[in-house]
C-alpha angles and dihedrals in degrees: 000000000000120000111255120257111243102175142008090266126093119325115227121216094002135126093232132047128209096189092075099054116128118257092256094054120158093259145274117293126188114200118198122188135134093218104092096201093050092045092053093044092051092046093052092045096052095039087053089055091054103263122136100239133200124177136202127189094205144022097259094055091043091056092050091052092043094053092046103040108022102213123211091236140006129213102205128188110222097209114059132139120255102002108033127208096262092054091048091047092053093051093046091050090051090054098044121354092187095069112101113237120197117194121218114202142150093218116053093174097056120114092244090056091055091045091052090056090049089050093055110275109159099206144356127227114194122225129264083058124239101210094201091055090042092052090051093047093050094045093048095046093048089050090053091048093049091048 
């Protein structure tokens, strides 16, 4: 198993490296999900597309990375133990409201999903994930963030 990415710096023991991206890379993306296999698959997918990728398996680690590295966009799982996606979203918005936060969830009709939109989520991506839609959502939200 690959060692988890914990920042936008070099990745140790991984098949891709974010520290060698060209200056005009596609942007910094923080992916937050408590499902390790999905987290790794998303990281590899977006790194392969040229994004600088950082991952976090929980809300606490996500907030540490967010405060330190200020990504252009965040893919945030809504359902996580301990600190859920809505709580993480609120704290991220308090730190930097310009960062685009995309919620990943299996239930778009749930009360927490509606609350996330009210709290400033920019988009929703339903699970199971449609990678074509996800690619478009990430690219569009990073473009908006970068102006």
